[in-house]
MDAnalysis code that builds the backbone (N, CA, C; Angstrom):
import MDAnalysis as mda
import numpy as np

u = mda.Universe.empty(306, n_residues=102, atom_resindex=np.repeat(np.arange(102), 3), trajectory=True)
u.add_TopologyAttr("name", ["N", "CA", "C"] * 102)
u.add_TopologyAttr("resid", np.arange(1, 103))
u.add_TopologyAttr("resname", ["MET", "PRO", "MET", "HIS", "PRO", "ASP", "ASP", "ARG", "GLU", "MET", "CYS", "CYS", "SER", "PRO", "LEU", "HIS", "GLY", "SER", "GLY", "GLY", "ASN", "PRO", "GLN", "THR", "THR", "LEU", "ILE", "VAL", "LEU", "ILE", "ASP", "ALA", "LEU", "GLY", "ASN", "THR", "TRP", "CYS", "GLN", "ASP", "CYS", "GLN", "HIS", "ARG", "GLY", "GLU", "PHE", "VAL", "ASN", "TRP", "GLY", "LYS", "ALA", "HIS", "GLY", "TRP", "PRO", "GLU", "LEU", "GLU", "ILE", "HIS", "PRO", "TYR", "ALA", "MET", "ALA", "GLU", "GLY", "ALA", "TYR", "TYR", "TRP", "GLN", "VAL", "THR", "ALA", "THR", "GLN", "GLY", "ASP", "GLU", "SER", "ARG", "VAL", "TRP", "THR", "PHE", "LEU", "GLY", "LEU", "VAL", "GLU", "MET", "LEU", "ASP", "ALA", "THR", "PRO", "GLU", "VAL", "ALA"])
u.atoms.positions = np.array([
    [48.266, 83.694, 106.557],
    [48.519, 82.921, 107.668],
    [49.716, 83.701, 108.378],
    [49.693, 84.156, 109.422],
    [50.862, 84.931, 110.080],
    [52.029, 83.752, 110.249],
    [53.235, 84.242, 110.222],
    [54.338, 83.441, 110.303],
    [55.289, 84.047, 111.323],
    [56.026, 83.220, 112.013],
    [56.961, 83.774, 112.962],
    [58.084, 84.349, 112.150],
    [58.517, 85.579, 112.675],
    [59.699, 86.316, 111.918],
    [60.924, 85.432, 111.351],
    [61.086, 84.370, 112.165],
    [62.179, 83.501, 111.862],
    [61.867, 82.624, 110.693],
    [60.668, 82.457, 110.336],
    [60.286, 81.628, 109.201],
    [60.236, 82.136, 107.833],
    [60.400, 83.459, 107.798],
    [60.681, 84.226, 106.562],
    [61.609, 85.433, 106.812],
    [61.812, 86.211, 105.717],
    [62.656, 87.370, 105.968],
    [61.960, 88.134, 106.943],
    [62.809, 88.944, 107.685],
    [62.177, 89.987, 108.576],
    [61.270, 90.939, 107.812],
    [60.549, 91.742, 108.634],
    [59.808, 92.843, 107.972],
    [60.632, 93.821, 107.263],
    [60.058, 94.201, 106.086],
    [60.908, 95.067, 105.106],
    [60.757, 96.520, 105.594],
    [60.080, 96.812, 106.627],
    [60.005, 98.312, 107.050],
    [61.230, 98.935, 107.548],
    [61.405, 100.201, 107.269],
    [62.558, 100.854, 107.810],
    [62.472, 100.980, 109.194],
    [61.452, 100.906, 109.896],
    [61.238, 101.187, 111.133],
    [61.977, 100.054, 112.062],
    [62.213, 98.859, 111.309],
    [62.912, 97.788, 112.307],
    [64.371, 97.772, 111.849],
    [65.061, 98.717, 111.001],
    [66.388, 98.838, 110.692],
    [67.424, 98.821, 111.730],
    [68.690, 98.946, 111.519],
    [69.632, 99.139, 112.558],
    [69.334, 100.268, 113.269],
    [69.359, 100.219, 114.549],
    [69.079, 101.333, 115.479],
    [67.709, 101.616, 115.674],
    [66.684, 100.896, 114.896],
    [65.315, 101.143, 114.875],
    [64.677, 100.223, 115.999],
    [63.423, 100.165, 115.877],
    [62.743, 99.411, 116.855],
    [62.569, 97.961, 116.463],
    [62.838, 97.046, 117.538],
    [62.912, 95.595, 117.209],
    [61.507, 95.185, 116.646],
    [61.501, 94.208, 115.722],
    [60.197, 93.691, 115.300],
    [59.546, 92.903, 116.392],
    [58.324, 93.098, 116.709],
    [57.796, 92.485, 117.858],
    [56.376, 91.656, 117.437],
    [56.068, 91.784, 116.239],
    [54.816, 90.998, 115.734],
    [55.305, 90.198, 114.444],
    [54.247, 89.189, 114.215],
    [54.545, 88.325, 113.200],
    [54.304, 88.791, 111.937],
    [55.041, 88.069, 110.895],
    [54.772, 88.625, 109.517],
    [53.327, 88.207, 108.996],
    [52.633, 89.140, 108.568],
    [51.224, 88.838, 108.198],
    [50.892, 89.120, 106.716],
    [51.815, 89.621, 106.026],
    [51.485, 90.014, 104.555],
    [52.775, 89.797, 103.727],
    [52.620, 89.270, 102.714],
    [53.803, 89.341, 101.519],
    [53.070, 89.986, 100.344],
    [53.501, 91.222, 100.070],
    [52.912, 92.119, 99.161],
    [53.202, 91.449, 97.610],
    [52.801, 92.307, 96.694],
    [52.891, 92.059, 95.205],
    [54.243, 91.927, 94.702],
    [55.144, 92.604, 95.433],
    [56.539, 92.569, 95.086],
    [57.488, 91.655, 95.804],
    [56.674, 90.954, 96.776],
    [57.498, 89.835, 97.621],
    [58.006, 90.434, 98.773],
    [57.789, 91.677, 99.310],
    [58.337, 92.193, 100.519],
    [57.374, 91.587, 101.545],
    [57.883, 91.247, 102.863],
    [57.218, 90.647, 103.895],
    [57.061, 91.885, 104.911],
    [55.862, 91.749, 105.613],
    [55.438, 92.980, 106.423],
    [54.773, 92.349, 107.720],
    [55.304, 92.808, 108.805],
    [54.850, 92.287, 110.250],
    [53.276, 93.213, 110.311],
    [52.629, 92.712, 111.362],
    [51.482, 93.212, 111.633],
    [51.485, 94.786, 111.769],
    [52.437, 95.293, 112.456],
    [52.589, 96.684, 112.664],
    [52.837, 97.551, 111.349],
    [53.354, 96.810, 110.450],
    [53.812, 97.480, 109.122],
    [52.913, 97.072, 108.000],
    [51.968, 96.375, 108.141],
    [51.117, 95.791, 107.070],
    [50.587, 96.832, 106.137],
    [50.296, 98.082, 106.588],
    [49.785, 99.113, 105.668],
    [50.853, 99.467, 104.501],
    [51.956, 99.244, 104.767],
    [53.074, 99.491, 103.767],
    [52.856, 98.292, 102.551],
    [52.629, 97.150, 102.906],
    [52.324, 96.118, 101.927],
    [51.110, 96.223, 101.234],
    [50.074, 96.766, 101.848],
    [48.728, 97.121, 101.272],
    [48.796, 98.281, 100.326],
    [49.789, 99.271, 100.807],
    [50.104, 100.308, 99.692],
    [50.590, 99.828, 98.482],
    [51.606, 98.880, 98.498],
    [52.264, 98.257, 97.297],
    [51.233, 97.432, 96.535],
    [50.226, 96.839, 97.248],
    [49.286, 96.094, 96.518],
    [48.354, 96.943, 95.685],
    [48.009, 98.006, 96.355],
    [47.135, 98.977, 95.780],
    [47.860, 99.529, 94.421],
    [49.346, 99.793, 94.582],
    [49.958, 100.395, 93.386],
    [49.885, 99.292, 92.364],
    [50.109, 98.137, 92.544],
    [50.081, 97.051, 91.484],
    [48.788, 97.066, 90.850],
    [47.676, 96.908, 91.662],
    [46.386, 96.880, 91.118],
    [45.971, 98.044, 90.216],
    [46.696, 99.207, 90.423],
    [46.163, 100.439, 89.655],
    [47.467, 100.657, 88.622],
    [48.357, 99.906, 88.358],
    [49.289, 100.207, 87.319],
    [50.541, 100.956, 87.799],
    [50.794, 100.995, 89.057],
    [52.026, 101.800, 89.600],
    [51.820, 103.453, 89.103],
    [50.817, 103.996, 89.426],
    [50.714, 105.168, 88.969],
    [51.620, 106.428, 89.753],
    [51.918, 107.429, 89.119],
    [52.496, 108.515, 89.837],
    [51.631, 109.008, 90.831],
    [52.174, 109.675, 92.014],
    [51.065, 110.180, 92.924],
    [51.763, 111.530, 93.329],
    [50.861, 112.476, 93.690],
    [51.432, 113.811, 94.294],
    [50.399, 114.340, 95.288],
    [50.920, 114.523, 96.417],
    [49.940, 115.278, 97.474],
    [51.007, 115.809, 98.412],
    [50.685, 117.186, 98.512],
    [51.813, 118.106, 99.264],
    [51.932, 117.428, 100.736],
    [53.149, 117.407, 101.060],
    [54.467, 117.721, 100.525],
    [55.066, 116.536, 99.631],
    [54.521, 115.623, 99.250],
    [55.147, 114.557, 98.731],
    [54.827, 114.240, 97.252],
    [55.793, 113.603, 96.560],
    [55.468, 113.196, 95.211],
    [56.284, 111.856, 94.918],
    [55.591, 111.052, 93.976],
    [56.404, 109.766, 93.788],
    [56.101, 109.601, 92.110],
    [57.219, 109.107, 91.446],
    [57.041, 109.033, 90.061],
    [56.314, 107.533, 89.886],
    [55.948, 107.396, 88.609],
    [55.254, 106.228, 88.181],
    [56.305, 104.871, 88.020],
    [55.758, 103.789, 88.385],
    [56.578, 102.648, 88.350],
    [56.768, 101.973, 89.494],
    [56.758, 100.651, 89.375],
    [56.872, 99.742, 90.505],
    [58.225, 100.053, 91.574],
    [59.305, 100.434, 90.908],
    [60.591, 100.704, 91.504],
    [60.249, 101.855, 92.622],
    [59.494, 102.900, 92.160],
    [59.241, 103.948, 93.062],
    [58.381, 103.619, 94.240],
    [57.345, 102.677, 93.953],
    [56.369, 102.106, 94.966],
    [57.165, 101.355, 96.058],
    [58.070, 100.463, 95.545],
    [58.984, 99.696, 96.347],
    [59.887, 100.731, 97.195],
    [60.541, 101.733, 96.644],
    [61.242, 102.528, 97.476],
    [60.494, 103.185, 98.581],
    [59.319, 103.631, 98.198],
    [58.514, 104.347, 99.280],
    [58.186, 103.470, 100.397],
    [57.633, 102.233, 99.868],
    [57.148, 101.275, 100.877],
    [58.423, 100.945, 101.856],
    [59.459, 100.690, 101.341],
    [60.584, 100.022, 102.165],
    [61.486, 100.976, 102.761],
    [61.492, 102.393, 102.284],
    [62.402, 103.313, 102.859],
    [61.545, 104.481, 103.250],
    [60.476, 104.901, 102.921],
    [59.697, 106.020, 103.264],
    [59.422, 106.015, 104.749],
    [59.419, 107.289, 105.357],
    [59.064, 107.414, 106.660],
    [57.521, 107.355, 106.878],
    [57.035, 107.086, 107.923],
    [55.604, 106.852, 108.264],
    [54.695, 107.975, 107.845],
    [55.184, 109.219, 107.892],
    [54.318, 110.390, 107.346],
    [54.153, 110.215, 105.832],
    [55.162, 109.818, 105.201],
    [55.015, 109.707, 103.622],
    [54.128, 108.531, 103.166],
    [54.112, 107.498, 103.944],
    [53.414, 106.419, 103.659],
    [51.930, 106.571, 104.049],
    [51.750, 107.152, 105.210],
    [50.390, 107.384, 105.522],
    [49.669, 108.373, 104.712],
    [50.427, 109.447, 104.154],
    [49.858, 110.575, 103.468],
    [49.479, 109.924, 102.082],
    [50.367, 109.015, 101.418],
    [49.969, 108.399, 100.116],
    [48.870, 107.400, 100.364],
    [48.678, 106.713, 101.627],
    [47.627, 105.943, 101.790],
    [46.242, 106.638, 101.868],
    [46.407, 107.904, 102.412],
    [45.143, 108.694, 102.541],
    [44.807, 109.033, 100.951],
    [45.672, 109.398, 100.159],
    [45.422, 109.839, 98.811],
    [44.791, 108.728, 98.148],
    [45.241, 107.458, 98.193],
    [44.738, 106.243, 97.577],
    [43.454, 106.072, 97.834],
    [43.225, 106.115, 99.415],
    [41.831, 105.970, 99.843],
    [40.737, 107.009, 99.247],
    [41.228, 108.423, 99.034],
    [40.394, 109.330, 98.483],
    [40.231, 109.090, 96.911],
    [41.078, 108.520, 96.241],
    [40.990, 108.098, 94.948],
    [39.980, 106.995, 94.853],
    [39.975, 106.102, 95.661],
    [39.174, 104.958, 95.631],
    [37.645, 105.363, 95.786],
    [37.483, 106.286, 96.608],
    [36.219, 106.925, 96.953],
    [35.676, 107.893, 95.963],
    [36.560, 108.355, 95.050],
    [36.086, 109.211, 94.013],
    [35.631, 108.546, 92.703],
    [34.413, 108.942, 92.287],
    [33.885, 108.350, 91.190],
    [34.606, 108.638, 89.960],
    [34.893, 107.815, 88.965],
    [35.599, 108.131, 87.796],
    [34.766, 109.015, 86.916],
    [35.290, 109.984, 86.381],
    [34.680, 111.030, 85.446],
    [35.052, 110.406, 84.005],
    [34.009, 110.241, 83.091],
    [34.063, 109.780, 81.872],
    [34.477, 110.810, 80.841],
])
């Protein structure tokens, strides 16, 4: 259920930090680590939720890399630029679409 930004913490995205863009959409997602995300930044929370569901794996896709563990997923989601987050989201979508090899 969407919440008005005043009802919870503001969106955790760096896009809304000091000097950034003001948050203009409602909070629509609280991720597995308790971060709040507005509609514009919801993909960051979905990224965290995927990480938790898959045991916080390390990821590497040029030009980015991320170590294993919830801490690194948290830092990427809350401090990573859009290019980094979208690149990792593209990778996890490819991983989901790839059949596992026994």
